[in-house]
N, C-alpha and C positions, 0 to 999 in steps of 0.2 A: 282310739285305735292305735295299737303299738306300731311304732316306726323305728327301724334300726338306724338311728342317727344320734350323734353325740350331743346335739344341741337343739333346743326348740326356739332359739332366739331368731328374730327377723334379721336377716342380713343379706347382703349382695352375694350371689353365688360366686364361688371361685372358679378359676379356669384350670383346675387340676385335671379335669377329664381331657381337656385339649392337650395339656402337657403330657399326659399319659399316652395319648395317641402319638405324640411326637416321640416319646420314649420307645414306642413300638417300632418306629422306623429306625431309631438309633440302634436298638437291639438287633433289628434285621440286618443293618449294615455290619454290626459286630459279628453276627453269626456268619454273614456272607464272607467276611475277610479272615475270620479266625481259622486256625488249623482245624481240619475236620476230624472229629472223633469217630470211633467205630460206629456209634449209633447214627451219626449224621451221614455216614456212607451207605447206610442201608437204603434200599429203594423205597421211595415214598409211594403213597396211594395216588391213584388218578394221575393228574398232571403236576403233582407236588414236587417233582424233581428231586433235589437232594435232601429236602427236609422231610423227615418222617412225621406221621401223624402224632406219635408219642412226643417227639421234640416240639411240635407245634402246640400240643396241649400243655406241655411243661411251660412254654413261654407264655401261653395264655393264663396259666395259674399265677405266674409272677405278676402279670399286669393286673389281673383281677384282685390280687391281694392288695395292691396299691389303691385300687378303686374302693374296695371295702373300707379302707381306712379314711377315705376322704370325707370331710364333713358334709359334702353335697350328696353323698350316697344315701338313698332312702329306700327302705323296705316298707312301703305302705301297703298293707294287705289288700285293700280295695283296688288300688291301681294295679298292683302286681297280679291279682286274680284276673283282672280284665285283660291285661296284656298277655298273660300266660295262656289264657284260653285261645287267643288268636295264634300265639306262637306254637302251641301244641297242635293246632289244626294244620298249620303250615308244615310242621315237621312230618305229620302223618301224610300229607299230600306229597311232600318231597320223597318219602319212602315209596309211595305208590308209583311215582313217576321214575324212580330209579336214580334220582339226583342225590339222595342220601344213602350212601352205601352202608352195609351192615358194619364194616370196620369203623367208619367215622361215627356211626350212630352209637357204637359202644364206647369208643375211646374219647370222644369230645364231651365237653361239659353241657352244652345246650342250655346255658343259663342266661337269663336277661337281668341286667343291672340297671336300675333307674337312677337318674341324677337330677338334682333340682335345677339344673341350668335351664334358663328360659328360652334359649335359642332353639330353632327348629332343626333338630339333628338326631341322627342315630348312626352308630358305627359298629362294624364288625371287628372283632378282635380275634387273635389266634386261638385255636382250640375250642371253638364253639361258644365263646362268650359274645354277648351283644349288649352294647350300651345304648340306652334310650333316654333322651332328655325329656323332662316334663313339658318343655315348650313344644315339642312335637305332638304329644298327646293333646295338648291344649288347643292346637289349631285344627286338628282333624275334625271333619264333620260326620264321619261314619267309621264303623269298624273296617269297612272296605278300604278306606283311605289309609288307615293305620296298617292294615294288612299289606298294602302295596309296599310301604317302606320296610316293614319287617321281612317280607318275602324277598325284597331286593338284597337286604343285608344277609339274610340266611343263605342266599345264593352265592354271595362272596365267600362264605365259609365252605359250602358244599362243593364249590368249584375249585377250592384250594387256591384262591387268589393270593393270599398272603404268602403261602409257600412258593407259589410260582413266581411272585415278585422277588422273593429272596433268591431263588434259583437263578433268575435272570441277572439280578444284581451281582451275584457272585462271579458271573462271567464278565460283567462290564467293569467292575471296580478296577481290576488290573489294567484295563485299557485306559481308564481315566488317569490312574497313577502314572502309567507310561507317558501319557500326554503331558502331564505336569512336569515329569523329569525332563522330557525333551524340551519343554518350554524353558526350564531353568538353564539347560545347557545352551540353548539358542541365545538366551539373554546374556550369558556369561561371555559368549564369543562375539556378540554383535555390539557395535557402538549404539545401535538403536534398540533400546530395551523394549520398545513397543512391540517389536517383532516377536520376542519371546513371550511377552505378556499376552499377545494376541493368540499365540499357539496354546498357551496355558488356558486362557478363557475358552478357546475353541473346544478343547477336550472336555471341559466342564459342561459347556452348552450341549455338546453332542450326547454326553452321558445323560443329562437332565431330559433332553428331548426324547431319547429312547425310553426312559423311565415313564415320562408322562404319556407317551403314545401307548405304551403297554397298559397304563392305567385306564386310558380311554377305552381300549378294547375290553378290559375287565368290566367297566361300567356298563357297556352295551350288553355284554354277556349276562351280567347280573340283572339288567332290565328284562332281557328276554326270558331267562330262566325263572326269575322272580315272578314275572307276569303269569307264566304257566303254572307255577306253584300256587299262587294266590287264587287263580280261577279254579284250579283243581280242588282247592280247599273249600270252594263254594262261595267265594267272595266275588262281588260284581265287578266287571271290568270298568264300569263307570267310575268306580272308586279310584282306579289308577289314573284315569284321565283327570279327575278332579284334583288328586294329590299332586300330579305333575304341574298342573296350572298354578296351584298354590305355591309350590316351590319356585316356580318361575317368577311369580309375583314377588315373593319374599326376597329373592336375590337380585331383583331388577336393578337396584341401585349399584350393585357390585358387578353386574354382568351386562355390559353394553355391547357385547359381541366382538370386542377387540381381542387381539392376540390369542386366538384359539389354541395355538400350539404350546402355549406356556401355562396351560391349565391342567391340574391333576385330575379333573373330572371333565367329561364332555360338557359343552355349553348346554344349559337347560333347554334353550330353543332347539338345539339339535336333538336332544333326547326326547323332548315332547313330540317333535315331528315324527320321530321314529316310532314312538309308542302309539301316536294317533293313527299312523299307517297300519300298525299291527291290529288295532281293534276298530279301525275305520270310523273314528270320530273326527270331526272338524274342530279346530281351535275355537274355544269360546261357546260351542254349541253342544258340548257333551251332556247327555242326560243328567239332570240334577238328582243326586242321591237324597232321599228324604232324611231329615234329621230325626233320629230315634231319641226318645226321651232319656233312656238310660245312658246313651252315649253323650248327650248334652251334659248330663250330671257328672260323668267321668271326666270330660274335658274341663268342666268347672272345677272339679277337685284338683286336677293337675295345675290349673292356673293359680289357685290359692296356695297350694303346697310348694309352688316354686318360689315363694317368699318375695312377692313383688314390692313390699314396703307398706307401711302403715297407711299412707295416704291413698294408695291404690285399693287396699282392703276396704277402706271407708267408702270409696267411690262405688265399689261393688255392693256394699250394703245399701247405699242410697239408690242404686239401680233398681232394686226390688220395689220401690215406691215411685218410680218415674212414670211419665206419660208414655214413654216408649215401651215400658213393660206391658201396659194394657193392650198395645197393638201387636205384641209378639205372638207367635204360635205357641200352643201348649208345651211343646218340647223346649222352645227357647225360654219360656217362663220357668219351666222346671230347672233348666240350667242356671238361670239368673237367681232363683231362690236358693238353689244348692250353694252357689258361690257366696251368696249373701250370708246364709246361715253359717257356713264353715268359716267365712271371714270374721263374723262376729265371735265365733268360738275361739278363733286364733287370737283375737283381741281381748278375750275373756269377758266379753259382754254377753253373759249367759242369758239374761232376760230377753234381749233382742234375738239371740241365737235360737232360743226356744220358740219364740213367736214366729220367726221365719221358717224354722223347721216344721212347725205345725201347718203353716201355709203350704209348704212343700208336700207334706203328707197328703193333704187334701187334693193338691194338683196332680199327684202321681197315683192316686188311689186306683185308677182303672188300668194301670200299666204294671203288671206283676214285677218285672225286673226293676223298674223305676221305684215302685213301692218298697221293694226290699232295700234299695240303696237309701231311700228316705228314712226307713226305720233304723237302719244301722247308723246313719248320721245322727238321728235323734238320741240313740243310745250313747254314741260317742260324746255328744254334748252333755248329757246327764252325767256321764262318768267324769268328764273334765270339770263339771260343776260340783263334784263331790256328792252327787246324789246317786250313790250306788244302787239302792233298792229300786229307784225309778228306772235306771239303766237295765237292771236285771229283768224287770217286768217286760221290757221290750225285746228280750233276747231268748232264744231257744238253747238251753244248755246242751241239748242233744244234737245240735246242728253239726253237720259234717264238713261244711264249707269253711275254708281257712279264715276269712275275715270275721265271720260270726263266732267261730270257735275261739279265736284269739281274743276277741273283744269280751266274750263271755268269761274267759279265764281271767282277764284283767279285772272284770267286775267281781269275780269270785274272790280275788285277792283283796279288793277294796272293801268288800262286805264281810271279810273274814270268814268266808265259807268256801275254802279251797277244795275240799274233798271231792265234790261231784265232778270237777274239771280235771283232776289229776289223770284219771284213766284215759279220757279222750285225748289229752295232749300227749300222754306217754305212747299211745297207739299211733298218733300222728307222726311223732319224731321217729318212731320205729320204721315207718314207711318213707319218711322224708328226712333222713339224717343230716342233710345239708341245710336245713331250715333253721338258721341262727336265731331268728326272732322267736320261733316256737320254743327252742331250747331255753331262751332267756325267760320267757313267760313261764315255762315249766319250772325253771329254777325258782322263780318267785312263788309259785304254788307250793313247792317243797319247803321253801323258807317259811311260808305262812303256817305250815304244819310242824315247824321246828325239826324238819327232816334235813339236818344240816349236810350230812354226807351226800345225799342225792342232789341237794341243791348245788353243792360245789361241783359235783360231777357234771350236772346239766350246764352249769356255767362254763366249764371246760369244753364241753361239746359245742357250745355256741361259739367259742373262740376258734375251735378247729373248723367249724363250718365256714368261717370267713378266712380260712387259711392262715390264721395267726397261731401257728403251732407253738412258739415259745410261751405265749400266754396260756394256751391250753395245757402245756406241760406243767407250768407253775401251779395252775389250779389243781391238777391231778396230784402233784406233790403235796399240796396243802391238804387234800383229802387223805392221802397216805399218812401224813403226819397226825391228822385227827384220829385215824385208826390206831396208830402206834400208841398215842397217848391213852386212848380208851383201853387198849389191851394191857397197858401198864398200870391201869387204875388211876390215871391222871386226868381223865376226861369223862364227860357225861354222854358222849355220842354213842348211841347203840351200834354195835357192830353187826352188820348184815353181811354174812360171808359170801353170798352170791354177788352183792354189790361190790364188796371188796375185791373179788376176783376180777370183775369187769374193770374196776379202777386200775388195778395192777397191769392188766393186759393193755389198756388204753395208754397208760403211762409209758410203757415200753415202746408202743407204736409211735407216740409223740416224740420220744427221744430220737428215734430213727429219722423222723421227718424233720426235726430241728437240725440234726446234723446235715441232712441233705440240703436244707434251706440255707444253712450257713455256708455251704460250698458253692452256692449259686453266684453267678456274676450279677452284681447289682444293676438295677435299671438306670440309676443316675451315675 
């Protein structure tokens, strides 16, 4: 299964995603204190204050570009499809409720980025981007639980919380600076420097407390709006209760109820009480959501792809033959078998992976969504084992869903039969121009056909899709050079004038984007 990630080695996930979140706050403070341009003075949407939707989207693009480059970014088609299905239903519900205005709907990216981090977390970014850790997917017991978190983060964006935070910060930063200056003056005049230091620290504490209090209000608003969105989308409120209790349990070691005013988020105990009051469930007795077989398999995939280490992968393989496995429910057994088969595949133990996948196929036979996931996993294993024909026999080359289409295209390259998959992939990227993985797979298909010009252009579009405009420009220039050499009789690349026109047009567009990108203030 194609995954847009530079490396397939097992390693400990980095903390770049956390650093990027910190960079968001840094940029926010820079925007708040910098001289305001004409664009920043335009009225924002909703409660956005001084920051326009266009400016917020621009900031989001900057941050997303950094995340795309991170080794922990992963575009796994199976996981992305599952999360996107939930995300799109939530967006539709937000439109119906009026939470998502037409202006934001059009201007923002509404893109979900997955990261290999094993922590239980998701975070909203400016401009409609959403980061989701695989650790969050791994611990959820239902679509409804995952929808709870995604709905909460979606509401941070639709309610313009980032823009509102920046607007408030822009009003408070001068007050903090004034307090610091007064503290320095007091220290210079007093023999007791503690007086000046106290005033200095007091101004910082007041600033931080106001910021944190505003954040608590935002969290409560996101809880309230997010709950309405997820239930409007058809997800069960029990999922919200279960998810909040899981978050409370996960953070118990770090959340003992102390110092509630020095937290950037409300205490989980406060939030869960508020949510339980909203849907009238008592703590610990919320109706249990049944574990669906396909969700158990998706959670298992997230656990394995978060790269927990070789020893953990081996433990998951062994779990499929343990005594506890026999006592598990059918859905739990499917999840265990999926994790074991994928873990064996990651360790390149293909014999064991095939045997475990076959057990999974039998276990999931009566559940259509689960049976599909089992079949795709079997094909993924056969492809990894260099058994292209066996993988092809498991796939439908006419499938319209993204995971099967991309996997079938990879198999077509491996079996040196790319022609049947070129048209489906070409049609797909026409409707999904920001799908970098699809563009790269299409480039491989063209390359297998010795269609060098189209292969280079597809590779350029893949770079543009992840906002790497300099790389896209360079690839388009390479395509133009190929055309020039062929026109001069120095190359063997056939000249397609229609394709050449597209390449020239895209090259000019990339030059403009590269210049704009070069003028941006860097995140670091």
